[in-house]
N, C-alpha and C positions, 0 to 999 in steps of 0.2 A: 266600483258602487252599487249596488243591487237596488233596483226599482222599488220602492216602498209598497208599491200595490202589488204587482205581480211576481216581484222577486227576480226578475232579469239582469244578468249583468253586463248587459248589452245597451249601452246609452250614450246620448252625446250632449256634449255641453253647447247649448244654446247661447248665452249669453256670462261673461264675467265681469264682476263688479269687486272694485276695493270699496269695504267698509270706510265709515267718515274719517276713525281715525287710523284707515291704514293697518290695521292689523289682523284683519279680517278679510278674505277672499268670498264672495257669495257670487256662488254660480246657479244658473238656470239649466236644467237638465231635461233632456227628453227620453223617453223608453222607446227602443227599438221594437220591442214588442207589443207592448199595448198602446201607444203613443201617448201615453200620461206624462204629464210633467210633474217636475220636483223640486226643492231646492236643497243645496248643500251649501255648508258651509267650511272653511279651510282654515287654519290658523299654525301658527309655528307650536310645535308642541315644546315646551319649556319645561324643565325640572323642577319640580314642587318640592317644598319640604315634608317631611312626614308630621303629621299632626299629632301632638301628644296627649291624651284623655286626661281626665282626671284624674283616673283610678292607675296612670301611667303606662296604658297599654298605646299604641303607637298603630296609627293606620294612614293610609296612603290618604293625601289629601285630595277632595272630591269637591269639585267648584258646584255642582248638582245639587250636594247639601245646602250651602249657602243661597242660591237662587230659588230651592223650594222655602228655605226659611223665611228668604224676604217675600216671596209669594203669597205663603200663611200669613205673614204680618201687614201685608198689603192688601190682602181679600176686601175687596167692596170698597175700595178707598180709590182716590184720583192718583194713582201712581201708574204710570205705563210700563209694560214691558221692556222699552228702551230703556227706561231710568233703570230699573231693576237688574237688567243685563250689564248698566255703566258702573253701577255700583258693587255687584261682584266683580268685574274687570277691575276696580281700583283695589279694592279689597285683596282680590289676587296679584296686582302690581306691587302694592306695599309688601306681601310676601316675599314675591320674587326679589324685590329692591333689598330686603334683610339678608340675603345670600347666606340663611342657616340652611342647615339638611334636616332638622328638627323646630317647631312651634309649638308652643303650647296652644289647645284648644281655646284657651279664654282670651288670648291676643285675637282669633278671628271673631270670637263673639262682640268682644268690646269694639272691635274695628267695623262690626254689624251694627250695634246700636250707636256708635257716632253720626255713622251715614244715614241711619234711619233718623237718628236726633235732626238733623238738616231737611231731611225729606218731608215727614208725614208725623204729626204728633202723636195721630192715634196709632199708626203702625210702630211708632217708638216703645210706645207703653204696651202694646200686645207682646213684642218681641220681649221686652225688657221683664214681662211677668213670668213668662216662660222661663227666659235664660237665666235670671238671678232667683227663679224658684221662689217668690216670696213666702214667708211662712206666715204670715197673715197680714188683713187689711191694713194695717196700721205701716207694715212696710212698703206696700203698695200706697198709700196715700202720701209719705213722705215722697215717694217719685213723682206722685203728678204735681204735689205741691212747689216741688223743685223745676218741674217743668213749665206749671204757669209763673214762677216767677222768672223763668228765663225770658218767656214769651212777652211780661211784661217789664223787661230790662234790668228786673232788680237782679243782683248777684245771687248767685246759687251758691247753696253750701258745699262744701267737698264731697265727694262720692261717699257713703259709707257713714257718714256723720249721722249719731242718733239723733232723734229727735228731743226737744226739751221735755222733760217732765212740769206740770203743774197744772193749775186751774186754767190757765189761761191758752192752754195746748192741750186740751182735751175735748 
């Protein structure tokens, strides 16, 4: 492992700890050349499915895309980095448990939205507005109204149901 400061390969492990969930090892290291300390994480490499994009292209699963999307949605919100990592872990675990070689990108997007819905309503709306690419303000308002109904304990309409037209709904 190269030192991130001086790029020297010689360093030693000072401390190793297992993560809370037992899926990762955190190691504190000290560089033999510059004496600075840094942290590395070690996890089991598991095979992930290919992601099938809307246009049919296939690309390798990239955890960083999920984490970055979550970070953007949760920017300036009271959501910790640990929570974001835990959400990415749950989404990743769900993909692995499916055991499929390929998964549609929509499956990952919907899983991300479900997780955000439970964590922070503002982050959820931010992510949904980009992910669902609302065509106009009415589509956006329908999503907000559903979120408000759920928070008040009222049953929500099924996703994708069109708003009713009429004077009382304008």
